C-alpha positions in Angstrom: -22.8 -13.3 -14.5 -19.9 -13.1 -17.0 -16.8 -14.2 -15.3 -14.2 -11.8 -14.2 -10.2 -11.8 -12.8 -9.3 -9.1 -10.3 -5.8 -7.2 -10.4 -3.7 -5.4 -8.7 -0.2 -3.9 -8.4 2.8 -4.6 -6.5 2.4 -1.4 -4.0 -0.4 -3.2 -2.4 2.4 -5.1 -0.9 0.9 -8.3 -0.8 3.3 -11.4 -0.8 3.3 -13.1 -4.4 2.3 -16.5 -2.6 -0.9 -14.9 -1.0 -2.0 -13.1 -4.1 -1.7 -16.7 -6.1 -4.0 -17.7 -3.0 -6.7 -15.3 -3.1 -6.4 -15.9 -7.4 -5.3 -12.5 -7.9 -2.7 -11.2 -11.0 -1.0 -8.6 -10.3 1.6 -5.9 -12.6 5.2 -4.6 -10.5 6.3 -0.8 -10.3 9.9 -1.0 -10.5 13.1 0.6 -9.2 17.0 1.5 -9.7 19.5 2.2 -7.4 21.5 5.5 -8.8 24.5 4.6 -10.4 23.1 0.7 -11.4 21.7 0.1 -14.6 19.8 -2.7 -13.1 16.3 -2.3 -13.2 14.4 -4.4 -10.6 10.6 -5.0 -9.9 9.2 -4.5 -6.4 9.5 -8.3 -5.8 13.1 -8.8 -6.9 14.9 -7.8 -4.4 14.6 -9.7 -0.5 13.1 -6.5 1.5 16.0 -7.1 4.3 18.9 -6.6 1.2 17.2 -3.3 -0.2 16.9 -1.9 3.2 20.5 -2.7 4.3 21.4 -0.9 0.7 19.8 1.7 2.1 21.1 1.8 5.3 24.7 2.2 3.7 23.6 5.3 1.6 22.0 3.7 -1.2 19.3 6.0 -3.1 16.3 4.2 -5.3 14.4 5.9 -7.4 11.0 4.6 -8.6 9.2 4.2 -11.6 5.0 3.8 -12.4 4.0 1.3 -14.6 3.4 2.3 -18.1 -0.2 2.0 -20.7 1.8 -0.6 -22.7 2.5 -2.9 -19.9 -1.6 -2.8 -18.2 -2.7 -4.0 -22.1 0.0 -6.4 -22.5 -1.2 -7.7 -18.7 -5.2 -7.3 -19.3 -5.4 -8.3 -23.1 -5.1 -12.0 -22.5 -7.7 -12.3 -20.1 -10.0 -10.4 -22.4 -9.1 -13.2 -25.4 -10.3 -15.8 -22.6 -13.4 -14.6 -22.3 -12.9 -12.4 -18.7 -13.7 -9.1 -17.8 -11.2 -7.2 -15.6 -11.3 -5.3 -11.9 -8.1 -3.5 -11.6 -7.4 -2.0 -8.0 -4.7 0.1 -8.3 -2.1 2.6 -6.2 -3.3 5.6 -5.2 -3.5 8.2 -8.1 -2.3 10.9 -5.2 1.2 8.8 -5.3 1.7 7.3 -8.5 0.9 8.1 -12.3 0.0 4.1 -12.1 -3.7 4.0 -11.9 -4.1 7.0 -14.4 -1.7 4.6 -16.9 -4.1 1.2 -16.2 -7.2 4.2 -16.9 -5.8 4.7 -20.2 -5.1 1.1 -20.7 -8.8 -0.1 -20.0 -9.9 3.1 -22.6 -7.9 1.6 -25.2 -8.4 -1.9 -24.8 -12.3 -1.7 -24.4 -12.4 -0.2 -28.1 -10.5 -3.5 -29.4 -12.9 -5.8 -26.9 -16.3 -3.8 -27.0 -18.2 -6.9 -25.5 -15.9 -6.6 -22.5 -15.7 -4.9 -19.1 -12.6 -3.3 -17.6 -13.3 -1.3 -14.6 -10.3 0.4 -12.5 -10.8 1.6 -8.9 -8.5 4.0 -7.5 -7.8 2.6 -4.1 -6.5 6.3 -2.7 -4.4 3.7 -0.6 -0.6 1.9 -0.4 1.2 -0.9 1.2 -0.7 -3.4 3.5 -3.4 -0.7 3.5 -4.2 -1.2 -0.2 -3.2 -4.8 0.5 -6.2 -4.9 3.0 -8.8 -3.4 0.6 -7.7 -5.9 -1.7 -8.5 -8.7 0.4 -12.3 -7.7 1.3 -12.9 -7.0 -2.2 -11.6 -10.7 -2.9 -13.7 -11.6 -0.3 -16.8 -9.8 -2.1 -16.0 -11.4 -5.1 -15.8 -15.2 -3.2 -19.1 -14.3 -1.9 -20.8 -14.0 -5.0 -20.4 -10.2 -6.0 -20.3 -9.3 -9.7 -17.9 -6.7 -11.1 -19.8 -3.6 -10.6 -20.7 -5.0 -7.3 -17.2 -5.5 -6.3 -16.0 -2.4 -7.9 -18.5 -0.5 -6.0 -17.5 -2.0 -2.5 -14.1 -1.1 -3.0 -15.1 2.4 -4.0 -17.5 2.8 -1.0 -14.8 1.0 1.2 -12.1 3.0 0.8 -13.4 5.9 2.5 -13.4 4.0 6.2 -9.5 2.9 5.4 -7.4 3.7 7.8 -3.7 4.5 7.1 -1.1 5.2 10.2 2.3 5.1 10.1 5.9 6.5 11.2 9.1 6.3 10.0 12.3 6.3 11.9 15.0 8.6 9.8 13.4 11.5 8.6 15.9 12.3 5.8 13.7 10.5 3.4 10.8 12.5 4.0 13.0 15.4 3.7 14.0 14.3 0.0 11.0 13.2 -0.9 10.0 17.0 -0.1 7.0 15.8 3.2 9.3 18.0 5.4 11.7 20.5 5.2 15.5 20.0 5.5 15.1 22.3 9.0 12.6 20.0 10.2 14.3 17.2 9.4 17.9 18.6 11.1 16.1 19.5 14.3 13.6 16.3 14.5 16.8 14.1 14.4 18.7 15.9 16.9 15.7 16.1 19.3 14.3 12.4 18.5 11.5 13.7 17.1 9.1 11.0 15.3 5.9 12.2 13.1 2.7 10.1 12.7 1.5 10.2 9.4 -1.8 9.0 7.8 -3.3 8.9 3.9 -6.2 11.4 3.4 -9.5 10.9 1.5 -7.1 12.1 -1.7 -4.4 9.4 -1.4 -2.0 11.5 0.0 0.3 11.3 2.9 -0.2 13.7 5.6 2.2 14.6 8.4 -0.3 14.5 11.4 1.3 15.1 14.6 5.0 14.5 15.9 6.0 12.9 19.5 9.4 12.3 21.3 10.8 8.9 20.8 10.1 5.7 19.0 8.1 4.0 21.3 5.7 7.0 21.8 5.3 6.9 18.0 4.3 3.5 18.0 1.9 3.7 21.2 0.3 6.7 19.2 -0.6 4.2 16.2 -2.6 2.0 18.9 -4.0 4.6 20.2 -5.2 5.9 16.8 -6.6 2.2 16.3 -8.6 2.8 19.6 -10.0 6.1 18.4 -10.9 5.4 14.9 -11.5 1.8 14.7 -14.7 0.7 13.8 -14.8 -3.1 15.3 -11.3 -3.3 16.7 -11.6 -6.8 17.7 -13.5 -8.3 14.3 -10.9 -6.5 12.7 -9.3 -6.8 10.3 -5.8 -5.1 11.2 -2.8 -5.3 8.8 0.9 -4.1 9.6 3.5 -3.1 7.2 7.2 -2.6 7.9 10.3 -1.8 6.4 12.6 -4.0 8.4 11.9 -3.0 12.1 10.3 -7.0 13.0 10.9 -6.1 16.6 8.9 -2.8 16.7 6.3 -5.1 14.7 6.3 -7.0 17.8 5.8 -4.0 20.1 2.8 -2.5 18.3 1.0 -6.3 18.1 1.7 -6.2 21.6 0.0 -3.2 22.0 -3.1 -3.8 20.4 -3.6 -7.2 22.0 -3.1 -5.5 25.4 -5.4 -2.4 24.9 -8.0 -4.1 22.3 -7.8 -8.1 23.1 -6.9 -8.1 18.6 -5.3 -9.9 16.7 -3.2 -8.8 13.7 -4.5 -10.8 10.4 -1.5 -9.8 8.2 2.0 -8.6 8.9 3.9 -7.7 5.3 7.1 -6.3 4.2 6.8 -2.2 3.0 8.0 -3.3 -0.3 10.9 -1.2 -2.3 8.8 1.2 -4.4 7.2 2.6 -1.3 10.2 2.1 1.0 12.5 3.8 -1.0 10.1 7.1 0.0 9.6 6.5 3.5 13.2 4.5 4.7 14.3 1.6 6.9 12.1 1.6 10.5 8.3 2.6 8.5 6.0 1.1 10.7 2.1 1.0 9.5 -0.7 0.2 10.9 -4.3 -0.2 8.9 -7.9 -0.5 9.9 -11.4 0.2 9.0 -12.4 3.2 11.1 -15.0 5.8 11.4 -13.2 7.8 9.2 -9.8 8.1 7.1 
């Protein structure tokens, strides 16, 4: 069986050190702050510093990875004789996956004896990271590149993303909610509970009053949809709100006797659109 390497991109929000332990290479999305010429990769700026700048009014604009960057990243592995399996950020949120697909097609013309398989995870943040983690486990068990890719495509259908945000302003900027809804929600303390659908789009599912009720709603979804809650895995990501993470972990332990595997920061590329106080829960469910 030919050797292959797994590539991903930084929208998985898994720390660099962990990706190295998993033997996963990555390509980074980037962002700039309005009025600042400096371009940052997703891992350049500590999350706390990024969110503090947002709280002070800074606006970040994000950029997808282009075709040439993917080609420059994949080609050294092809030259070594390795095949490449790329798991990418949801095509429903970014053009990054499409750029990787085009790069793969162009490289295969140059390296016809190699394989490059690109899988659209239809996922984001640590949900994307969870699918990456599970696929790495399959590879470590001996799965071929085709088997690992098929596993990722099948498993993504059951990968639940449930999250809430603390400030509706950022969803308003991205067109997820109307200015009126954002204003009224801010006045009344209304918090949205959202998820990612089967096409990898963010969908506003329902609203509750108050932050704690929103966090409880995330825990309730785990019980409602989770396939094997105690077995896991369960991941959390957050936009600089560690106290809320601890509250959610406590709820999960009290309600289901389950532990959370990985807690990750929501990186700048996603956090630019969801804002400080984003709290997300990921698990395998009966359906998305």
